[in-house]
C-alpha positions in Angstrom: -16.6 -23.7 17.7 -20.4 -23.6 17.4 -22.3 -22.1 14.5 -23.5 -19.3 16.8 -20.0 -17.9 17.4 -18.5 -15.1 15.3 -16.6 -16.3 12.2 -14.3 -13.3 11.8 -12.4 -11.2 14.3 -10.9 -7.7 13.6 -8.0 -6.5 15.8 -7.5 -2.7 15.5 -10.2 -0.2 15.0 -8.6 2.8 13.5 -10.2 4.3 10.4 -9.2 1.3 8.2 -9.9 -1.4 10.8 -13.3 0.1 11.4 -14.0 0.2 7.7 -13.1 -3.5 7.4 -15.4 -4.4 10.3 -18.2 -2.4 8.8 -17.9 -4.2 5.5 -18.1 -7.5 7.3 -21.2 -6.6 9.2 -22.8 -5.1 6.1 -22.5 -8.5 4.4 -23.8 -10.5 7.3 -20.6 -11.9 8.7 -20.6 -12.6 12.4 -17.8 -10.3 13.6 -15.9 -9.8 16.8 -13.9 -6.6 17.3 -11.2 -5.5 19.6 -9.3 -2.3 20.1 -6.9 -1.0 22.8 -9.2 1.9 23.3 -12.4 0.0 24.0 -14.9 2.7 23.2 -13.8 2.7 19.6 -15.8 -0.5 19.3 -19.1 1.1 20.5 -20.5 2.0 17.0 -19.7 -1.4 15.7 -21.2 -3.2 18.7 -24.3 -1.0 18.1 -24.5 -2.5 14.6 -24.2 -6.0 15.8 -20.5 -6.8 16.3 -19.4 -8.7 19.4 -17.0 -6.9 21.6 -13.9 -8.7 22.8 -12.5 -7.4 26.1 -9.0 -8.6 25.3 -7.1 -9.5 22.2 -6.9 -13.1 23.4 -10.7 -13.1 23.5 -10.9 -11.9 20.0 -8.5 -14.5 18.7 -10.4 -17.3 20.6 -13.7 -16.1 19.1 -12.8 -16.8 15.4 -10.8 -19.0 13.2 -10.1 -16.1 10.9 -8.4 -13.1 12.6 -7.9 -9.9 10.6 -5.2 -7.6 12.0 -5.0 -4.0 11.1 -2.7 -2.0 13.4 -0.3 0.9 13.1 2.9 -1.1 12.4 4.5 -4.5 12.9 5.8 -3.5 16.3 2.2 -3.0 17.3 1.2 -6.4 15.8 3.9 -8.1 17.8 2.9 -6.3 21.0 -0.7 -7.3 20.6 -0.1 -11.0 19.5 3.0 -12.0 21.5 1.3 -12.3 24.9 -1.3 -14.7 23.4 0.7 -17.4 21.6 -1.2 -20.0 23.6 -4.4 -19.3 21.6 -3.0 -18.9 18.1 -2.9 -22.6 17.1 -5.5 -23.4 14.4 -6.2 -19.7 13.6 -5.5 -17.9 10.3 -4.0 -14.5 10.8 -4.5 -12.1 8.0 -2.2 -9.2 8.6 -3.2 -6.0 6.8 -0.7 -3.8 8.6 1.7 -1.9 6.3 5.3 -3.1 6.6 8.3 -4.4 4.7 8.8 -7.7 2.9 11.3 -8.8 5.6 8.9 -8.0 8.4 6.1 -10.0 6.7 8.4 -13.0 6.3 9.5 -12.9 9.9 5.9 -12.6 11.0 4.9 -15.6 8.9 7.6 -17.7 10.4 6.6 -16.6 13.9 3.0 -17.5 13.3 4.0 -20.9 12.0 6.0 -21.5 15.1 2.9 -21.1 17.1 0.6 -23.2 14.9 -1.2 -20.4 13.0 -1.6 -20.0 9.3 -0.6 -16.6 8.0 -1.4 -14.3 5.1 0.2 -10.9 4.7 -1.7 -8.2 2.9 -1.6 -4.7 1.5 -4.7 -2.5 1.2 -4.7 -0.4 -1.9 -7.5 1.8 -0.8 -8.4 4.5 1.7 -11.2 3.7 4.3 -14.1 5.1 2.3 -13.2 2.9 -0.7 -13.4 -0.4 1.2 -16.2 -2.7 -0.1 -16.4 -0.6 -3.3 -15.3 -1.6 -6.9 -12.4 0.8 -6.6 -10.7 -1.1 -3.8 -8.2 -3.9 -4.2 -6.2 -5.7 -1.7 -2.9 -7.7 -2.1 -2.3 -11.0 -0.4 0.6 -13.4 -0.2 1.1 -16.7 1.7 0.1 -20.3 1.2 -2.4 -20.6 -1.6 -4.6 -23.0 0.2 -5.0 -20.6 3.1 -5.8 -17.8 0.7 -8.4 -19.8 -1.1 -10.1 -20.9 2.1 -10.2 -17.3 3.4 -11.1 -15.7 0.1 -14.9 -15.6 0.6 -14.4 -13.3 3.5 -11.5 -11.3 2.0 -13.4 -10.5 -1.1 -15.8 -8.5 1.1 -13.1 -5.8 1.4 -12.5 -5.4 -2.3 -10.9 -7.3 -5.2 -8.5 -9.8 -3.8 -5.2 -10.0 -5.7 -3.1 -13.1 -4.8 0.7 -12.7 -5.3 2.0 -16.1 -4.5 3.3 -18.2 -1.5 6.1 -15.9 -0.5 4.6 -13.9 2.4 6.8 -10.9 1.6 5.3 -10.3 -1.9 2.2 -8.4 -0.7 4.3 -5.9 1.3 6.7 -5.5 -1.6 3.9 -4.7 -4.1 2.2 -2.5 -1.6 5.2 -0.3 -1.0 6.1 -0.3 -4.7 2.6 0.9 -5.6 2.8 3.5 -2.9 6.2 4.6 -4.2 4.6 5.3 -7.5 1.8 7.2 -5.8 4.1 9.4 -3.7 6.3 10.2 -6.7 3.2 11.4 -8.6 2.1 13.4 -5.6 5.5 15.0 -5.3 5.3 16.2 -8.9 1.8 17.5 -8.4 2.7 19.4 -5.3 5.6 21.1 -7.1 3.2 22.0 -9.9 0.7 23.5 -7.5 3.4 25.4 -5.7 4.6 26.9 -9.0 1.2 28.2 -10.1 0.2 29.3 -6.7 3.3 31.5 -6.5 1.9 33.4 -9.5 -1.5 33.9 -7.9 -3.2 31.2 -10.0 -5.8 29.3 -8.0 -4.8 25.6 -7.8 -8.4 24.7 -8.4 -8.2 26.5 -11.7 -5.0 24.7 -12.7 -6.1 21.2 -11.5 -8.1 20.2 -14.6 -5.1 20.9 -16.8 -2.8 18.9 -14.5 -5.3 16.0 -14.5 -5.5 16.0 -18.2 -1.7 16.0 -18.6 -1.2 13.3 -16.0 -3.9 11.2 -17.7 -2.0 11.4 -20.9 0.9 9.8 -19.2 -1.2 6.7 -18.3 0.6 4.5 -20.9 4.1 5.3 -19.6 4.4 2.5 -17.0 3.7 -0.3 -19.5 6.2 1.2 -22.0 8.8 1.8 -19.3 8.4 -1.7 -17.9 9.1 -3.2 -21.3 12.3 -1.3 -21.6 13.4 -2.3 -18.1 12.7 -6.0 -18.5 14.6 -6.0 -21.8 17.4 -4.0 -20.3 17.3 -1.9 -23.5 16.7 1.8 -22.9 17.3 2.7 -26.5 14.1 1.2 -27.7 11.4 3.7 -28.7 13.2 6.8 -27.4 11.2 9.9 -28.2 13.0 12.4 -25.9 16.5 11.2 -25.0 18.0 11.6 -21.6 20.7 14.1 -22.6 18.1 16.5 -23.9 15.9 16.1 -20.8 18.9 16.5 -18.5 19.9 19.7 -20.3 16.4 21.2 -19.9 16.0 20.1 -16.3 17.9 23.0 -14.7 14.9 25.2 -15.9 12.9 23.7 -13.0 15.5 24.9 -10.5 15.8 28.3 -12.1 12.0 28.7 -12.2 11.7 27.7 -8.6 14.3 30.3 -7.6 12.4 33.0 -9.6 9.1 32.0 -8.1 10.5 31.9 -4.5 9.7 28.2 -3.9 11.8 25.2 -3.1 13.3 22.8 -5.7 13.9 20.0 -3.2 11.0 17.7 -4.4 12.5 17.5 -7.9 16.2 17.8 -7.1 17.0 14.0 -6.6 16.0 13.1 -10.2 18.3 15.7 -11.7 21.4 14.3 -10.0 20.5 10.8 -11.3 20.0 12.1 -14.8 23.3 13.9 -14.8 25.2 10.8 -13.5 23.5 8.6 -16.2 24.5 11.0 -19.0 28.0 11.3 -17.6 28.2 7.4 -17.8 27.6 7.6 -21.6 23.8 6.9 -21.7 22.6 10.3 -22.9 21.1 8.7 -26.1 18.9 6.4 -24.1 15.5 7.0 -22.4 15.0 8.5 -18.9 14.0 5.0 -17.8 17.6 4.0 -17.6 18.2 5.9 -14.4 16.7 2.8 -12.7 20.1 1.2 -13.1 21.6 3.8 -10.7 19.2 2.6 -8.0 20.9 -0.7 -7.6 23.2 -1.2 -4.6 
């Protein structure tokens, strides 16, 4: 490969893939782009990217190939026909998926002579290449370090070890925390809206309250790792479980659904019934084991 050829290829030009390619171009990286719908590449080509007519052409163009597609099935569909050109390439898969999918993809890539890093993007497209963005990576440390000068363009690179499934695990775990927070916020907005209170008026109070909970993850994690849910209890589970039906009663009064909050109540009641009412709410995690 000559010095005149692009050094990075991006497969997939949805909103996130486009943002990744834009970040590469903005930092002077020679970049090849490919997308099933070819016209999506037009704005990037206008900014200096090289257009690949096929996925194989994009893979051939660069030693480092960044993949950002809808799901792992899409990744397989795009890459499987081109196993003859994968050898010697590094695939960085930033497609959201499960730990098992990541490990299987890593094994598949190795079978075809390619290095593989799995990744998780903890940002939305406008955040890419800003201090707010961080991306998770897992796979061989040597491959990560070699690729890092390029990967750091997208945001802070967080390396999670050689197990290729770790990035997907942490990605989904962080998103689980996000969605849980959103569920509670949506319930709160539904409650105040039912009383005619503008949600924009209520939002500052909600932000203030949620901000005050910022220390909870660290304290909860300490209890969980110790396996001791009695440590530092301020409001025990029995008391919280006794008060929790008020959320259901209020929802009924206000004419809104309780379904976002209902699952936690059943876990709380089971944990109390098992004799753990004196402990912290954190202990319900024990009921999530299978």
